[in-house]
Steps between C-alpha positions, in 0.01 A plus 500: 500500500402615152467138384284408801282805444446410131405142598252634757344728242460209255342281770249767602416569132424130439276488809309808386454353152366175651249700707385684187407173331820402324386614159689830527819319412523621143792516257573867563426510877296813440433549873871565570679826419729515203797584723519217754776672700236752600364240744837477665537873551144550638366350822284191430129539585181320405331829413783585269476167316123542470566794269656255257286191561150668501320189645155664494499522122589131471243377751228725357557342157469149645187604692337647187577184301353270765191721540445499123525120485257462790251735333524309171445168678202641688342620175536152346339336804216754495437432131495127566247548780290748302144370481361412160203728437201411290399792271233713669246436225525124569544503877134418569468238229333181623689175456439141604828328582489180703813443710395182681187337640471767771619820336389686188576856389240738358717810471862585416543636853439157650848385399746471788821504294641755259648245258183290480282807446724612214503149349120473515451846351730423208311175434168684528615760245613222265163328536322820398736527204411142406131589510565802275692284252213251493253772402744638243550156347125445471472831314782398267327171424186686398707738289670202338173343392388825334838598355608479139738223400801730487430617859455160657871414523579817697204455734591133553852605603352747751276228643788256537712770668221575749454131569873459564491783753193347660673163527800657675275688741298187571823327597634781722183596689436175695864478612494859628174449687635181656820676612297776669278238663799307636653811661172601664428144613837490681389799704165348595652163584700670775215728613314440824140385515398844632664673202317273256168553680551877496573498126200281423280743692652784297412317178146433623445869572648588160258261327208647693594851390517387136154340526359815657636714219358256246158510666502880500581509129222253421253706702603814314458328164156370602377852579574622146177376346522700181835356400508198273813288525576237243719217624703316244591148599864408499613350171523123504720296277281259308582229258490637147270323259532495124264747339482452126252706304366417157718435199850356477752564776852379564643443847838383625465179698760491779395177668246217514474285813268232631508468877767673707713759320876433538677751726743599224214573259307687769798727563536578130130582468513730804808671364334562165184627670706787637529652155214339306135425556490122546164327450391141555211265437426127526423319174257210445770248598563663839828655392577845637624726221703816573517767228599860448412749228187553293602572142310530174794463261718190468827690446441690825451166674835379363671813634347453845591130499868591450480761778346251743773249421762764578320565829555141613217287352702300248211272397251780425272426204234688303143396576210604276134554591186569300198635689650365822566151367851359457594432136825432318725786396460413132122511532524840667728637228261379230203662673705820531619486138863489616611212277 
């Protein structure tokens, strides 16, 4: 009888452990009393074993773990779905972004997708940075032309650095705009005709409101009769012409071409024009001459010639002028008492 009773106790214990999840089978069997004969002496009851097993504590731990994991997963999903927000100070900024032949956006809020809005905004910010760099580079060019010789190298390095950044931005911006356009176009390709018509009407009303605001501003400006406004035309890039004043001058000739300028030479001239003032004129033989510099002293011309060669124009030569007319270098040095 004692043997049968022990076997029954073991069987019931195994069943209870299976119901509790199976993980309570540990090395020390902590849910059993130290003195196992105590189970034999006392009547067997589920309530009695519960004092040792404590299933609520086990299941509460599992429940807390699962709840924590669910909460963490929910937070990740919510972050992924969180809408990208344009900064408040830029929310009403007007844009002009053509998606396809039927749809164009005039405001950041016209975007239908979160990813495409973010992509466009990042490209838009980069484009503004590119514009800022362009203005900064122009200022550096002016500073370079007025700087002392010992300052020119440092300013030239700053110009080249700004141009490198501009080149990288110019490469990134179109790709980002195109990616945003593709995402938005996918939406409109699957949209119904009614949805497209409704959006086009929305854009039409938006344009009308912009025109009304513009008309109001013009009317307000017209009523201020005692205010004088000077309008400065936008700067235009014009072809630089050689301006040689009286006396002897030295210039660095960087190219002379009759007819079409080779692409390789054109690239070098454009590159040099980023850091130097490049001038040009057409001589009596119809040859277009490109020069840089306007120096009074021959030794200074030699120094600039070496600098220009280091900047990529390997065939740069010194050209001399007297009262605007081209002469030989030796003639110029004689007139300048430099021989």
